[in-house]
C-alpha positions as CSV (number, residue, x, y, z in Angstrom):
1,M,56.6,-73.5,33.4
2,A,54.3,-75.9,34.3
3,S,52.8,-76.8,30.7
4,L,56.7,-77.4,30.1
5,L,56.8,-80.2,32.6
6,T,53.9,-82.0,32.1
7,G,54.7,-81.7,27.8
8,L,58.4,-83.1,29.0
9,S,56.5,-86.1,31.8
10,A,54.1,-86.6,28.8
11,M,56.6,-87.2,26.3
12,A,58.7,-89.2,29.0
13,Q,55.4,-91.2,29.2
14,T,55.2,-91.9,25.4
15,A,59.4,-92.8,25.2
16,D,59.1,-95.7,27.5
17,P,54.9,-96.2,28.3
18,V,53.7,-98.6,31.2
19,I,52.4,-101.9,30.5
20,M,51.4,-103.3,33.3
21,K,50.9,-102.1,37.3
22,I,51.8,-104.6,40.0
23,N,49.8,-104.0,43.1
24,G,49.8,-100.6,41.8
25,K,53.9,-100.4,40.8
26,S,54.1,-99.7,37.5
27,I,56.5,-101.3,35.2
28,A,57.7,-99.4,32.2
29,R,58.1,-101.7,28.5
30,S,62.3,-101.0,28.5
31,E,61.7,-103.5,31.8
32,F,59.5,-105.6,30.4
33,E,61.8,-106.1,26.8
34,Y,65.3,-106.3,28.6
35,S,63.9,-109.5,30.7
36,F,61.7,-110.6,27.3
37,N,64.4,-110.4,25.6
38,K,66.9,-111.6,27.7
39,N,64.7,-115.1,28.2
40,N,63.9,-115.5,24.2
41,S,67.6,-114.6,22.7
42,D,69.1,-117.3,20.2
43,G,70.0,-120.8,21.7
44,V,66.9,-120.5,24.5
45,L,65.0,-123.7,22.7
46,D,61.7,-122.4,24.3
47,K,61.1,-119.2,23.3
48,K,58.3,-118.3,23.8
49,T,55.8,-114.7,22.6
50,V,54.7,-111.8,23.5
51,E,51.9,-112.7,24.3
52,E,53.1,-115.9,25.9
53,Y,55.8,-114.2,28.1
54,V,53.4,-111.7,29.5
55,P,51.2,-113.8,31.8
56,L,55.2,-115.3,33.4
57,Y,56.5,-112.2,34.3
58,V,53.5,-111.5,35.9
59,D,54.0,-114.5,38.0
60,F,57.8,-113.3,38.6
61,K,56.5,-110.3,39.6
62,L,53.7,-111.3,42.0
63,K,56.1,-112.8,43.8
64,V,58.5,-109.5,44.3
65,A,55.6,-107.7,45.7
66,E,54.9,-110.4,47.6
67,A,58.4,-110.3,49.0
68,E,58.3,-106.1,49.7
69,R,54.7,-107.2,51.4
70,Q,57.0,-109.3,53.6
71,K,59.9,-106.2,53.7
72,M,62.2,-108.7,53.1
73,D,64.9,-106.2,51.2
74,T,65.0,-105.0,54.5
75,I,66.5,-108.7,56.3
76,P,69.8,-108.1,56.6
77,S,71.1,-110.1,55.1
78,I,69.1,-110.2,52.2
79,R,70.2,-106.2,52.8
80,K,73.6,-106.7,52.5
81,E,73.6,-109.1,49.2
82,L,71.5,-106.6,47.2
83,N,73.9,-103.4,49.1
84,S,76.8,-106.3,47.5
85,Y,76.0,-105.9,44.3
86,K,75.8,-102.0,43.9
87,E,79.0,-101.9,45.2
88,Q,80.5,-103.5,42.0
89,M,78.1,-102.1,39.9
90,V,79.0,-98.9,41.3
91,I,82.8,-99.4,41.5
92,P,84.3,-99.5,37.6
93,T,82.1,-96.1,36.6
94,I,83.6,-94.1,39.5
95,V,87.9,-92.7,37.5
96,D,88.8,-91.1,39.7
97,S,91.7,-89.5,37.7
98,A,93.8,-87.5,39.6
99,Y,93.8,-90.7,42.6
100,I,95.5,-92.6,39.8
101,E,97.9,-89.7,38.4
102,R,99.2,-89.2,42.0
103,E,99.6,-92.8,42.5
104,A,101.6,-93.1,38.7
105,R,103.7,-89.9,40.0
106,R,104.7,-91.2,43.4
107,T,105.3,-94.3,41.8
108,Y,107.6,-92.8,39.7
109,D,109.1,-90.9,41.8
110,N,109.8,-94.1,44.1
111,T,111.4,-96.1,40.9
112,A,113.6,-92.5,40.1
113,S,115.0,-92.7,44.2
114,R,116.6,-95.9,43.9
115,F,118.2,-94.7,41.4
116,E,120.4,-91.5,43.2
117,G,119.9,-89.4,39.8
118,Q,122.8,-92.4,38.3
119,D,122.4,-93.8,34.5
120,L,120.3,-96.6,33.5
121,L,122.9,-99.6,31.3
122,T,122.2,-102.2,29.9
123,A,124.8,-104.4,29.3
124,S,125.9,-108.3,29.1
125,H,128.2,-109.8,30.5
126,I,130.3,-114.0,30.4
127,L,130.5,-115.4,33.7
128,V,132.7,-117.8,35.4
129,L,131.2,-119.5,38.3
130,L,132.8,-119.5,41.4
131,R,131.5,-121.6,45.0
132,Q,131.8,-119.1,48.0
133,D,134.3,-121.9,49.9
134,A,136.0,-122.8,46.1
135,T,139.6,-124.9,46.5
136,A,142.9,-122.1,46.0
137,E,142.8,-124.3,43.3
138,Q,139.1,-123.7,42.2
139,Q,139.5,-120.1,42.0
140,A,143.5,-120.1,39.8
141,A,141.3,-122.1,37.0
142,G,138.5,-120.3,36.9
143,K,140.9,-117.5,37.4
144,A,142.6,-118.7,34.1
145,R,139.5,-120.0,32.5
146,I,138.2,-115.7,32.3
147,D,141.7,-114.6,30.7
148,S,141.6,-116.8,27.8
149,I,137.9,-115.2,27.3
150,Y,139.4,-112.2,28.1
151,E,142.7,-112.5,25.7
152,V,140.5,-114.0,22.6
153,L,137.7,-111.2,23.0
154,K,140.8,-108.7,23.3
155,S,142.0,-109.5,19.8
156,V,138.2,-109.0,18.2
157,P,137.5,-105.2,16.7
158,K,135.6,-103.0,18.5
159,E,133.3,-102.9,15.9
160,Q,132.4,-106.4,16.1
161,L,132.8,-106.8,20.0
162,A,129.0,-106.9,20.3
163,E,128.3,-109.3,18.1
164,R,131.8,-111.6,19.2
165,F,131.4,-110.9,23.3
166,A,127.3,-112.7,22.8
167,E,128.7,-116.2,20.3
168,I,131.0,-116.4,23.4
169,A,128.6,-115.3,26.6
170,T,126.1,-117.8,24.3
171,E,128.5,-120.8,24.2
172,K,130.9,-120.3,27.4
173,S,129.1,-118.3,30.6
174,D,128.0,-120.7,33.6
175,D,125.0,-117.9,33.7
176,K,122.7,-120.3,31.1
177,G,119.6,-118.1,31.9
178,S,122.1,-115.1,30.2
179,A,123.6,-117.5,28.0
180,Q,120.4,-117.9,26.4
181,R,120.6,-114.2,24.8
182,G,124.0,-113.7,24.4
183,G,124.6,-113.1,27.7
184,S,122.1,-110.1,28.0
185,L,121.3,-108.9,31.5
186,G,118.5,-106.1,30.1
187,Q,118.7,-102.9,31.7
188,F,119.3,-102.1,35.5
189,G,120.1,-99.7,37.9
190,K,121.7,-98.7,40.8
191,G,121.3,-100.8,43.6
192,M,120.0,-103.6,41.1
193,M,122.8,-106.1,41.3
194,I,125.5,-107.1,42.9
195,P,128.5,-104.6,43.8
196,D,131.0,-105.6,42.4
197,F,129.7,-106.6,39.6
198,E,127.5,-102.8,40.1
199,K,131.3,-100.3,40.1
200,A,133.1,-102.5,37.5
201,A,129.1,-102.1,35.3
202,F,129.2,-97.5,36.3
203,A,132.9,-98.2,35.2
204,L,132.2,-98.1,31.6
205,A,130.9,-96.4,28.3
206,A,128.9,-97.4,26.0
207,G,130.5,-100.1,23.8
208,E,133.2,-100.5,26.6
209,M,133.8,-104.0,27.9
210,S,136.1,-104.9,31.4
211,A,138.6,-106.6,32.4
212,P,137.8,-109.6,34.3
213,I,136.4,-108.6,38.1
214,K,136.0,-111.0,40.6
215,S,132.1,-111.3,42.5
216,T,130.5,-113.4,45.2
217,V,129.5,-115.7,42.4
218,G,132.5,-116.2,40.0
219,Y,134.6,-114.0,37.9
220,H,133.3,-111.3,35.0
221,I,133.7,-110.0,32.0
222,I,131.3,-106.9,31.0
223,Y,129.7,-105.6,28.3
224,M,128.6,-102.4,28.0
225,T,125.8,-102.1,25.0
226,E,123.6,-98.1,26.5
227,R,123.9,-95.9,29.5
228,H,121.5,-93.0,29.4
229,P,120.1,-90.9,32.6
230,F,116.6,-92.5,33.5
231,E,113.7,-90.8,31.7
232,P,111.9,-88.3,33.2
233,Y,108.1,-88.9,34.2
234,E,106.4,-88.0,31.4
235,Y,108.0,-90.7,29.0
236,H,107.2,-93.7,31.5
237,R,104.0,-92.4,32.2
238,D,101.7,-94.7,30.3
239,N,103.4,-97.8,31.6
240,I,103.5,-96.6,34.8
241,L,99.2,-96.1,33.9
242,K,99.4,-99.9,32.6
243,F,101.3,-101.0,36.1
244,L,98.8,-100.0,37.8
245,E,95.7,-100.8,35.8
246,Q,97.2,-104.1,36.0
247,R,96.9,-103.9,39.8
248,G,93.6,-103.2,40.6
249,I,94.1,-99.1,41.0
250,K,90.7,-98.2,39.4
251,E,89.3,-99.8,42.1
252,V,91.3,-98.5,44.9
253,A,90.5,-95.2,43.8
254,A,86.9,-95.9,43.6
255,E,87.4,-96.5,47.3
256,A,89.8,-94.2,47.9
257,Y,87.1,-91.7,46.9
258,I,84.6,-93.6,48.7
259,D,86.2,-93.0,51.5
260,S,87.1,-89.3,51.0
261,I,82.6,-88.4,51.0
262,V,82.0,-90.9,53.6
263,N,85.0,-89.2,56.1
264,A,84.4,-85.2,54.5
265,R,80.0,-85.7,55.2
266,G,80.0,-88.0,58.0
267,V,77.7,-90.5,56.3
268,E,77.8,-94.3,56.7
269,R,79.2,-96.1,53.2
270,A,75.8,-97.8,52.5
271,E,74.4,-93.7,52.3
272,V,77.1,-93.4,49.4
273,I,77.0,-95.9,47.8
274,E,73.7,-95.4,46.8
275,V,72.9,-92.0,46.0
276,L,76.5,-93.1,43.4
277,H,74.4,-96.3,42.2
278,A,71.3,-94.2,41.4
279,D,73.2,-91.7,39.9
280,V,74.7,-94.9,37.5
281,I,71.7,-96.2,36.8
282,E,70.3,-92.7,36.0
283,K,72.2,-92.5,32.9
284,D,72.7,-96.1,31.7
285,A,69.8,-97.6,31.1
286,E,71.3,-101.3,30.4
287,L,72.3,-101.0,34.4
288,K,69.3,-100.3,35.5
289,N,67.5,-103.1,34.1
290,L,70.0,-105.5,35.4
291,S,70.2,-103.7,38.8
292,Q,66.7,-104.1,38.4
293,E,67.2,-107.7,37.9
294,Y,68.7,-108.5,40.4
295,Y,67.0,-107.2,42.7
296,D,63.7,-108.9,41.7
297,G,66.2,-112.0,41.5
298,T,66.7,-111.4,44.7
299,L,63.8,-111.2,46.3
300,M,61.5,-113.5,44.2
301,Y,64.3,-116.4,45.5
302,E,64.3,-116.0,49.0
303,V,60.2,-115.0,49.5
304,A,60.4,-118.7,46.7
305,K,62.4,-121.0,48.9
306,K,60.4,-119.8,52.2
307,D,57.2,-119.9,51.2
308,V,57.1,-123.0,49.0
309,W,60.3,-124.7,48.7
310,D,62.0,-124.9,51.8
311,K,58.1,-125.8,53.5
312,A,58.0,-128.5,51.1
313,Q,60.9,-130.0,51.7
314,V,60.3,-130.7,55.3
315,D,55.8,-131.4,54.4
316,E,56.2,-135.0,55.1
317,A,52.9,-135.8,55.0
318,G,52.2,-133.6,52.4
319,L,54.4,-135.2,50.2
320,E,52.8,-138.8,51.1
321,A,49.6,-137.3,50.4
322,F,50.3,-135.9,47.2
323,F,52.1,-139.1,46.4
324,K,48.9,-141.1,46.9
325,K,46.5,-139.0,44.9
326,N,49.2,-139.2,41.9
327,K,50.3,-142.5,42.7
328,K,49.3,-143.3,38.6
329,N,52.5,-140.6,37.6
330,Y,55.0,-142.4,39.7
331,K,55.0,-145.7,37.8
332,W,57.9,-148.0,36.9
333,D,58.7,-149.6,33.9
334,L,61.1,-152.1,35.1
335,P,61.7,-153.3,38.9
336,R,63.7,-152.0,41.3
337,F,65.4,-153.1,44.1
338,S,65.6,-151.2,47.9
339,G,68.0,-152.3,50.1
340,V,72.0,-152.4,50.7
341,V,74.5,-154.6,49.0
342,I,76.8,-155.5,51.7
343,H,80.7,-156.1,52.0
344,A,82.3,-158.5,54.9
345,K,85.9,-159.7,55.3
346,D,84.1,-162.6,56.6
347,E,81.4,-165.3,56.2
348,A,80.5,-164.5,60.0
349,T,80.5,-160.8,59.5
350,L,77.9,-161.2,56.6
351,A,76.0,-162.9,58.5
352,K,75.8,-160.9,61.5
353,A,74.9,-158.2,59.1
354,K,72.0,-159.4,57.5
355,K,70.9,-160.4,60.9
356,L,71.1,-157.5,62.3
357,L,69.5,-155.5,59.9
358,K,65.6,-158.3,60.9
359,K,65.4,-155.6,63.6
360,V,65.3,-152.3,62.8
361,P,63.2,-149.8,60.0
362,E,65.5,-149.7,56.8
363,E,66.1,-145.9,56.4
364,K,68.6,-147.4,59.1
365,W,69.9,-150.5,57.7
366,A,73.7,-149.2,57.0
367,E,73.8,-146.5,60.0
368,T,73.1,-149.9,62.3
369,M,76.0,-151.8,60.3
370,V,78.3,-149.4,60.1
371,S,78.2,-148.5,63.7
372,E,77.5,-151.7,64.8
373,L,80.3,-153.3,62.8
374,N,83.0,-151.4,62.2
375,N,85.3,-149.6,65.1
376,D,88.4,-146.4,64.0
377,S,90.5,-149.7,63.2
378,V,89.1,-152.5,61.8
379,K,86.4,-151.9,59.5
380,M,84.6,-155.5,58.9
381,V,82.2,-154.1,56.5
382,R,81.5,-151.6,53.8
383,V,77.7,-150.7,52.9
384,E,76.6,-149.1,50.0
385,R,72.6,-147.9,50.0
386,G,69.7,-147.3,47.7
387,L,67.1,-148.2,45.6
388,F,69.2,-149.5,42.3
389,N,67.8,-149.7,39.0
390,Q,69.0,-152.2,36.8
391,G,72.1,-152.0,35.5
392,D,73.2,-149.9,39.0
393,N,75.1,-152.5,40.5
394,A,76.6,-155.7,39.2
395,F,76.0,-157.7,42.8
396,V,71.5,-156.1,42.6
397,D,71.7,-157.1,38.9
398,S,73.8,-160.5,39.2
399,I,71.4,-161.9,42.2
400,V,67.9,-160.0,42.2
401,F,67.4,-159.8,38.4
402,K,69.5,-163.1,37.4
403,Q,71.8,-161.1,35.1
404,D,75.3,-162.3,34.2
405,R,77.6,-159.2,34.8
406,E,80.8,-159.1,35.8
407,Q,81.4,-158.6,39.1
408,K,84.2,-156.9,40.7
409,L,85.0,-157.9,44.5
410,K,86.4,-154.4,46.9
411,E,89.8,-155.7,47.8
412,G,89.6,-157.9,51.4
413,Y,86.4,-157.6,51.5
414,P,85.5,-161.2,50.1
415,F,82.0,-161.7,50.8
416,V,79.4,-160.2,49.2
417,D,75.3,-160.1,49.6
418,I,72.1,-158.3,49.4
419,Y,69.5,-158.1,51.9
420,G,66.5,-156.0,50.9
421,Q,63.5,-156.4,48.7
422,K,62.3,-155.9,44.5
423,L,59.8,-153.8,44.0
424,K,57.4,-153.3,40.6
425,K,56.2,-149.7,41.8
426,P,57.1,-148.0,44.2
427,R,55.5,-148.0,48.0
428,T,56.2,-144.6,49.5
429,Y,56.4,-141.2,48.1
430,K,60.4,-142.0,49.7
431,D,60.6,-144.7,46.9
432,V,60.5,-141.1,44.8
433,R,61.4,-138.5,46.5
434,G,62.9,-136.5,44.3
435,Q,60.7,-136.4,41.4
436,V,57.4,-136.3,43.9
437,T,59.6,-133.3,45.3
438,T,59.6,-131.8,42.7
439,D,56.3,-131.6,41.4
440,Y,54.5,-131.4,45.2
441,Q,56.7,-127.8,44.8
442,N,54.9,-127.0,41.6
443,S,51.8,-127.9,42.9
444,L,52.3,-125.6,45.8
445,E,54.0,-123.1,44.2
446,K,50.8,-122.8,41.4
447,Q,48.5,-122.7,44.5
448,W,50.7,-119.8,45.5
449,V,50.8,-117.7,42.3
450,E,46.7,-117.9,42.8
451,G,47.1,-116.3,46.2
452,L,49.3,-113.9,45.4
453,R,46.7,-113.0,41.9
454,G,43.8,-112.7,44.7
455,R,46.0,-110.0,46.6
456,F,47.6,-107.9,44.3
457,S,45.6,-106.2,41.3
458,V,47.4,-106.9,38.6
459,E,46.6,-104.6,35.0
460,I,47.6,-105.3,31.9
461,F,48.2,-102.0,29.0
462,D,47.9,-104.6,26.1
463,E,47.8,-101.5,23.9
464,V,51.5,-101.3,24.8
465,V,52.4,-105.1,24.7
466,K,51.2,-105.0,21.0
467,T,53.9,-102.3,20.4
468,V,57.0,-104.3,22.5
469,N,60.6,-104.3,20.6
470,K,57.9,-102.6,17.2
471,H,58.5,-99.3,17.9
């Protein structure tokens, strides 16, 4: 037995050998191949060779290892997200055929019970519409009209009646919906039509036509095309199953299956999902790789966000120092304008706005004008604040950059001026914040990963790397 187990283990290793170990955790060649092939598929612009992709994948796995070291996979919000993904993966794989069959049978029985053993009918009608408050004169006119139609139809030979009925229904019926179909109402059963109409319809045999009858909506002539007993379950089963599938019966069945295990064994739902998930990924390599990818990606994102991205966003001193050290990377080809475009209702407001701005720092210009000059009922100024490139704003282009551009005034604000300064180069990192922040994040991330390489062990098995996509 021991030799057999050893042999099976060796076979498994040969079939899917370990390509690398990160912090002592083995990573199979198949997992690496899945990631490599996905990120180097057709349409990817910056494709990598296997050798180029290895260090990128190692860095990715190092971040996951750091997230696990910080036990981020135990944080309730992250745990909830990971469990939710497992549920999404597990639910479609649960096929409770017995539950679905019971629901299909129940749907059939409920439908059949409504018909109370009566036939299903297929019929057409011609309607002369009457309002419920119709006068005696209007009722008489309606009755005369339906009687005249009936007299025409009575003279039609039986073998031609169906065709002629459809023609007259199309021409004369006030039920415009069914008239487009030659008066056809399709198939119906007990309880699906108004009582007077239904009573008259059920009294007809197939191929028979009724005399005019009165209902709550007017006068009808009914032609019975076909009638037959409600078919057995087997006849309707496939259509019922399709109907139920369209309404998510498989998901409902899966949920019922999980609930049954939870109730029967007295365990938490998450435990059941965990066991089912383990079974699913053991049987399906594609789902196993998808699951691992989601787990790794979630942890990598959370730890990088916490340790690098969020820190870089708020590290004002670090951003400024990085900008000063790398000023040569943030030159502008053309000058820009940093300031505000002020749209005012009158000249006095415009002058007051510019005077206000002399007393406050630049970052508060827009806020100050809006709070000081506007109130709930009257907006005296409209403000555009920013770092303007040439071509961004017609007023800036005209006043600052001396370009001849058409300027469109805002309705109700005929007075316009600017306040600020023309810049040949960035003054601080704030003038190029987006670019500096991205570069600073990348710099911090590089340092962070170097630290992770010093913290965690990394083993690459080159002989296995050479076999990627070649076995």
